[in-house]
SERO-4910 file (N, C-alpha, C, O; in steps of 0.05 Angstrom, whole numbers):
BEGIN
 pado doro    nc1    nc2    nc3   cac1   cac2   cac3    cc1    cc2    cc3    oc1    oc2    oc3
  Met    A   1180  -2096   2313   1162  -2074   2315   1168  -2059   2341   1170  -2072   2362
  Thr    A   1170  -2033   2341   1174  -2017   2364   1148  -2010   2377   1130  -2000   2363
  Thr    A   1145  -2014   2403   1121  -2007   2417   1125  -1981   2433   1148  -1972   2436
  Leu    A   1104  -1970   2443   1106  -1946   2460   1124  -1951   2484   1140  -1934   2491
  Ser    A   1121  -1974   2497   1138  -1979   2520   1167  -1982   2513   1184  -1976   2530
  Asp    A   1174  -1992   2489   1202  -1993   2481   1214  -1966   2478   1238  -1963   2482
  Met    A   1198  -1946   2471   1208  -1919   2466   1206  -1902   2491   1212  -1878   2489
  Asn    A   1198  -1913   2514   1195  -1897   2538   1176  -1874   2534   1180  -1852   2543
  Val    A   1154  -1880   2520   1133  -1861   2514   1107  -1871   2526   1101  -1895   2524
  Glu    A   1092  -1853   2538   1066  -1860   2549   1045  -1842   2536   1050  -1821   2525
  Ile    A   1020  -1852   2538    998  -1836   2528    991  -1816   2551    987  -1824   2574
  Ala    A    989  -1791   2544    984  -1770   2564    955  -1770   2573    937  -1769   2557
  Pro    A    951  -1772   2599    923  -1773   2610    912  -1745   2617    890  -1743   2627
  Val    A    927  -1724   2613    920  -1698   2623    910  -1680   2601    919  -1681   2578
  Asp    A    890  -1663   2608    880  -1641   2591    872  -1650   2563    862  -1672   2559
  Glu    A    877  -1632   2544    869  -1636   2517    889  -1652   2501    884  -1658   2477
  His    A    912  -1657   2512    933  -1672   2498    925  -1701   2495    917  -1714   2515
  Thr    A    928  -1711   2471    920  -1739   2466    941  -1756   2454    939  -1781   2454
  Gly    A    963  -1744   2444    984  -1760   2431   1004  -1770   2451   1001  -1768   2475
  Pro    A   1025  -1783   2440   1046  -1794   2458   1060  -1772   2474   1062  -1749   2465
  Ala    A   1070  -1779   2497   1084  -1761   2514   1107  -1774   2527   1108  -1799   2531
  Arg    A   1127  -1758   2535   1150  -1768   2550   1148  -1755   2578   1140  -1732   2580
  His    A   1156  -1770   2598   1153  -1761   2626   1180  -1763   2640   1196  -1780   2635
  Phe    A   1184  -1744   2658   1206  -1744   2677   1195  -1735   2704   1180  -1715   2705
  Arg    A   1202  -1749   2725   1193  -1741   2752   1215  -1747   2772   1229  -1767   2771
  Ile    A   1219  -1728   2791   1239  -1731   2812   1229  -1716   2837   1216  -1695   2835
  Arg    A   1237  -1726   2860   1232  -1713   2885   1259  -1700   2894   1280  -1712   2892
  Leu    A   1257  -1676   2904   1281  -1661   2912   1276  -1648   2940   1253  -1644   2948
  Ser    A   1298  -1643   2954   1296  -1631   2980   1285  -1602   2977   1292  -1588   2958
  Ser    A   1269  -1594   2996   1258  -1567   2996   1278  -1547   3007   1275  -1535   3028
  Thr    A   1299  -1544   2991   1321  -1525   2998   1329  -1510   2973   1320  -1516   2951
  Ala    A   1344  -1489   2976   1354  -1474   2953   1370  -1492   2934   1368  -1490   2910
  Arg    A   1385  -1510   2946   1400  -1529   2930   1382  -1548   2914   1387  -1553   2890
  Gly    A   1360  -1556   2926   1340  -1573   2911   1328  -1558   2888   1323  -1569   2867
  Ala    A   1322  -1532   2892   1310  -1515   2871   1330  -1512   2848   1322  -1513   2825
  Arg    A   1356  -1507   2854   1376  -1505   2833   1379  -1531   2818   1381  -1531   2793
  Leu    A   1379  -1553   2832   1381  -1579   2820   1357  -1585   2802   1361  -1597   2780
  Ala    A   1333  -1576   2809   1310  -1579   2792   1314  -1566   2765   1308  -1577   2744
  Arg    A   1325  -1541   2765   1330  -1527   2740   1350  -1542   2723   1346  -1545   2699
  His    A   1372  -1550   2736   1393  -1564   2721   1383  -1591   2709   1389  -1597   2686
  Leu    A   1368  -1606   2725   1358  -1632   2716   1337  -1628   2693   1337  -1644   2674
  Ala    A   1321  -1607   2695   1302  -1602   2674   1317  -1595   2648   1309  -1605   2626
  Ala    A   1337  -1578   2649   1352  -1571   2625   1365  -1596   2613   1366  -1599   2589
  Glu    A   1376  -1613   2630   1389  -1637   2620   1369  -1656   2608   1374  -1669   2587
  Gln    A   1345  -1659   2620   1325  -1677   2609   1315  -1667   2582   1312  -1682   2563
  Leu    A   1311  -1641   2580   1303  -1630   2554   1324  -1634   2533   1317  -1639   2510
  Thr    A   1349  -1632   2540   1371  -1637   2521   1369  -1666   2512   1372  -1671   2488
  Ser    A   1364  -1685   2530   1363  -1713   2522   1338  -1718   2504   1338  -1738   2489
  Trp    A   1318  -1701   2506   1294  -1704   2489   1296  -1688   2463   1278  -1688   2447
  Gly    A   1320  -1676   2458   1324  -1663   2433   1321  -1633   2433   1321  -1620   2412
  Trp    A   1320  -1621   2457   1318  -1592   2459   1343  -1582   2474   1343  -1580   2499
  Pro    A   1365  -1576   2459   1391  -1570   2472   1391  -1545   2490   1373  -1528   2488
  Tyr    A   1411  -1544   2507   1413  -1523   2527   1411  -1495   2514   1399  -1477   2525
  Asp    A   1422  -1492   2490   1424  -1465   2479   1399  -1457   2462   1399  -1436   2450
  Cys    A   1378  -1474   2461   1355  -1466   2446   1335  -1451   2464   1336  -1454   2489
  Glu    A   1319  -1434   2452   1301  -1417   2467   1282  -1433   2484   1276  -1425   2507
  Gly    A   1271  -1455   2474   1252  -1472   2489   1264  -1482   2515   1251  -1482   2536
  Asn    A   1289  -1491   2514   1302  -1502   2538   1307  -1479   2558   1303  -1483   2582
  Arg    A   1316  -1457   2548   1322  -1434   2566   1296  -1425   2580   1296  -1419   2604
  Thr    A   1274  -1423   2564   1249  -1414   2576   1238  -1434   2596   1230  -1427   2618
  Ala    A   1239  -1460   2589   1229  -1481   2607   1246  -1481   2633   1235  -1485   2654
  Ser    A   1272  -1479   2630   1290  -1479   2653   1284  -1456   2672   1284  -1459   2696
  Leu    A   1278  -1432   2661   1270  -1409   2677   1244  -1414   2692   1242  -1408   2715
  Leu    A   1225  -1426   2678   1199  -1432   2691   1202  -1453   2713   1190  -1450   2734
  Val    A   1218  -1473   2708   1223  -1493   2729   1236  -1479   2753   1229  -1484   2776
  Ala    A   1256  -1462   2748   1270  -1448   2770   1250  -1431   2786   1252  -1432   2811
  Glu    A   1232  -1417   2773   1213  -1401   2788   1193  -1418   2804   1189  -1412   2828
  Leu    A   1183  -1439   2792   1163  -1456   2807   1177  -1471   2830   1166  -1474   2851
  Ala    A   1202  -1480   2825   1216  -1494   2846   1223  -1475   2869   1221  -1482   2892
  Ala    A   1232  -1451   2862   1238  -1431   2883   1213  -1425   2900   1215  -1422   2924
  Asn    A   1190  -1422   2887   1165  -1417   2901   1158  -1441   2919   1149  -1437   2942
  Ala    A   1163  -1465   2910   1157  -1489   2926   1174  -1489   2951   1165  -1496   2973
  Val    A   1199  -1481   2948   1218  -1481   2971   1211  -1458   2990   1212  -1461   3014
  Arg    A   1204  -1435   2979   1199  -1411   2996   1172  -1412   3009   1169  -1405   3032
  His    A   1151  -1419   2993   1124  -1417   3003   1110  -1444   3010   1090  -1444   3023
  Gly    A   1122  -1465   3000   1109  -1491   3003   1123  -1511   3020   1117  -1534   3021
  Gln    A   1143  -1501   3034   1160  -1519   3050   1147  -1527   3076   1136  -1510   3091
  Val    A   1149  -1553   3082   1142  -1564   3108   1166  -1580   3117   1176  -1596   3102
  Arg    A   1174  -1576   3141   1198  -1589   3152   1197  -1619   3147   1177  -1632   3154
  Gly    A   1218  -1630   3135   1220  -1658   3130   1205  -1668   3105   1205  -1692   3100
  Arg    A   1193  -1650   3090   1179  -1658   3066   1192  -1647   3041   1201  -1624   3041
  Asp    A   1194  -1663   3020   1206  -1655   2995   1186  -1641   2977   1162  -1639   2983
  Phe    A   1196  -1633   2953   1178  -1624   2932   1184  -1642   2908   1205  -1654   2906
  Ala    A   1165  -1643   2889   1168  -1660   2866   1167  -1643   2841   1152  -1624   2839
  Leu    A   1183  -1651   2821   1183  -1639   2795   1174  -1660   2775   1185  -1682   2775
  Arg    A   1156  -1653   2758   1147  -1671   2737   1147  -1655   2711   1135  -1633   2709
  Leu    A   1159  -1666   2690   1159  -1655   2663   1144  -1674   2645   1149  -1699   2646
  Thr    A   1127  -1664   2629   1113  -1680   2609   1116  -1666   2582   1107  -1644   2579
  Leu    A   1128  -1680   2563   1132  -1669   2536   1112  -1682   2518   1114  -1706   2513
  Tyr    A   1093  -1667   2507   1073  -1677   2488   1084  -1675   2460   1091  -1653   2450
  Ala    A   1087  -1698   2447   1100  -1700   2421   1084  -1686   2399   1097  -1674   2381
  Glu    A   1058  -1687   2400   1042  -1677   2377   1046  -1647   2372   1044  -1639   2349
  Asp    A   1051  -1631   2393   1055  -1603   2388   1079  -1591   2403   1082  -1567   2405
  Ala    A   1097  -1608   2412   1122  -1600   2427   1115  -1581   2449   1129  -1561   2453
  Thr    A   1095  -1587   2465   1088  -1572   2489   1099  -1586   2513   1096  -1610   2516
  Leu    A   1111  -1570   2531   1121  -1581   2556   1103  -1572   2578   1097  -1548   2582
  Arg    A   1094  -1591   2594   1079  -1586   2619   1098  -1589   2642   1111  -1610   2645
  Ile    A   1101  -1568   2658   1118  -1568   2682   1100  -1569   2706   1082  -1552   2709
  Glu    A   1104  -1587   2724   1089  -1589   2749   1108  -1590   2773   1127  -1606   2773
  Val    A   1103  -1573   2792   1118  -1574   2817   1099  -1577   2840   1080  -1561   2844
  Thr    A   1102  -1599   2855   1084  -1606   2877   1098  -1602   2903   1121  -1612   2907
  Asp    A   1085  -1587   2921   1097  -1582   2947   1077  -1591   2969   1056  -1601   2964
  Ala    A   1085  -1587   2994   1071  -1598   3017   1053  -1577   3031   1045  -1581   3054
  Arg    A   1045  -1556   3017   1029  -1535   3029   1004  -1529   3013   1003  -1509   2999
  Pro    A    983  -1547   3015    959  -1542   3000    944  -1517   3010    927  -1506   2996
  Asp    A    950  -1508   3034    937  -1485   3046    948  -1458   3035    936  -1437   3040
  Arg    A    970  -1460   3020    982  -1435   3009    980  -1436   2978   1000  -1441   2965
  Ser    A    957  -1432   2968    953  -1432   2939    961  -1405   2927    957  -1384   2940
  Pro    A    972  -1405   2903    979  -1380   2890    953  -1365   2881    932  -1378   2880
  Pro    A    956  -1340   2874    932  -1326   2863    923  -1339   2837    938  -1354   2825
  Leu    A    899  -1334   2830    888  -1346   2805    901  -1333   2781    908  -1309   2781
  Pro    A    905  -1348   2759    915  -1337   2734    899  -1313   2726    874  -1313   2727
  Gly    A    912  -1292   2717    898  -1268   2708    893  -1248   2730    883  -1226   2725
  Thr    A    899  -1255   2755    894  -1237   2778    919  -1226   2791    918  -1213   2811
  Leu    A    942  -1232   2779    968  -1223   2791    971  -1193   2788    963  -1181   2768
  Thr    A    983  -1181   2809    988  -1152   2808   1019  -1149   2807   1033  -1165   2819
  Pro    A   1028  -1128   2793   1057  -1124   2792   1069  -1119   2819   1057  -1108   2837
  Ala    A   1093  -1129   2822   1108  -1126   2847   1117  -1097   2851   1121  -1083   2831
  Asp    A   1120  -1089   2875   1130  -1062   2882   1159  -1061   2871   1175  -1079   2876
  Pro    A   1166  -1040   2856   1193  -1038   2844   1215  -1038   2865   1238  -1044   2859
  Glu    A   1208  -1031   2890   1228  -1030   2911   1234  -1057   2923   1254  -1059   2938
  Thr    A   1218  -1077   2918   1222  -1103   2930   1239  -1121   2912   1241  -1117   2888
  Glu    A   1252  -1141   2925   1269  -1159   2910   1255  -1184   2902   1267  -1200   2887
  Ser    A   1230  -1188   2910   1216  -1213   2903   1188  -1206   2893   1180  -1183   2893
  Gly    A   1172  -1227   2886   1145  -1222   2879   1140  -1222   2849   1118  -1213   2840
  Arg    A   1160  -1230   2833   1157  -1229   2804   1156  -1256   2790   1151  -1258   2766
  Gly    A   1160  -1277   2806   1162  -1304   2794   1137  -1313   2780   1139  -1322   2757
  Leu    A   1114  -1311   2792   1089  -1319   2778   1082  -1301   2755   1069  -1309   2736
  Leu    A   1091  -1275   2756   1087  -1258   2733   1103  -1268   2709   1093  -1267   2687
  Leu    A   1127  -1278   2714   1143  -1291   2693   1129  -1316   2682   1127  -1320   2658
  Val    A   1119  -1332   2701   1105  -1357   2693   1081  -1350   2676   1077  -1362   2655
  Glu    A   1066  -1330   2684   1042  -1322   2669   1049  -1311   2641   1035  -1316   2622
  Ser    A   1071  -1296   2640   1077  -1283   2614   1091  -1303   2595   1089  -1300   2570
  Leu    A   1106  -1322   2605   1121  -1340   2587   1107  -1366   2581   1115  -1380   2562
  Ser    A   1086  -1373   2595   1072  -1398   2590   1045  -1393   2576   1035  -1370   2577
  Thr    A   1035  -1413   2563   1009  -1410   2550    986  -1415   2569    964  -1403   2566
  His    A    990  -1431   2589    970  -1437   2610    985  -1441   2636   1008  -1450   2636
  Trp    A    973  -1435   2659    984  -1442   2684    962  -1443   2705    940  -1432   2700
  Gly    A    967  -1455   2727    947  -1457   2748    958  -1473   2771    981  -1480   2773
  Ala    A    940  -1479   2790    946  -1495   2813    924  -1514   2819    900  -1508   2815
  Thr    A    931  -1538   2828    911  -1558   2835    919  -1571   2861    943  -1573   2868
  Ala    A    899  -1580   2876    904  -1595   2901    896  -1624   2895    872  -1630   2893
  Gly    A    915  -1642   2893    909  -1670   2887    900  -1685   2911    886  -1705   2908
  Asp    A    907  -1677   2935    900  -1690   2960    901  -1670   2982    909  -1647   2977
  Pro    A    894  -1677   3007    895  -1657   3029    923  -1649   3037    926  -1631   3054
  Tyr    A    944  -1662   3026    971  -1657   3036    989  -1643   3017   1011  -1635   3024
  Thr    A    981  -1639   2992    998  -1627   2972    982  -1608   2954    958  -1609   2952
  Lys    A    997  -1591   2940    986  -1576   2918   1007  -1577   2895   1031  -1580   2900
  Thr    A    997  -1574   2871   1014  -1573   2847   1010  -1548   2832    987  -1541   2825
  Val    A   1031  -1533   2827   1030  -1510   2810   1042  -1519   2784   1064  -1530   2783
  Trp    A   1028  -1513   2762   1036  -1523   2736   1035  -1501   2715   1022  -1480   2719
  Cys    A   1049  -1506   2693   1047  -1488   2670   1054  -1504   2645   1066  -1525   2647
  Glu    A   1046  -1493   2622   1052  -1506   2597   1066  -1485   2579   1059  -1462   2578
  Val    A   1086  -1494   2565   1102  -1477   2548   1108  -1491   2521   1117  -1514   2522
  Pro    A   1104  -1478   2499   1113  -1490   2473   1143  -1489   2471   1155  -1468   2476
  Leu    A   1155  -1511   2462   1184  -1511   2459   1193  -1504   2431   1216  -1495   2428
  Gly    A   1177  -1507   2411   1185  -1503   2384   1178  -1476   2373   1184  -1470   2350
***
């Protein structure tokens, strides 16, 4: 008989999801290279979970990871501290939860639904707008006095 632990599946403790889930977590350096690596590792993990590189779900999730990781590096960096990427795939509805945790709880993003469009003349300021438009839910939480987590959920199927 196959058990949940044999299949590397855990019961998701977060939100309204109640079915089996798969998890991936890694700590990366708070550098541009670390942000790029987060995107590549997320795409590879999704491929191993059955969502190949060339499918829309993988491409969308990879973009969201890239945006959240870039924000963690740009706005959440503290010298000598890493950021963490966590992916949770909920099997019951093929929803992926992306969480990026950085070391700057004092720099929280704006609340969902309150974002304003970036000035067309600027080269930045559109990342969270992409997150808001491509995900079904997103937000930020402070788990402790030393970190914050920006998360989003996206359907893969």
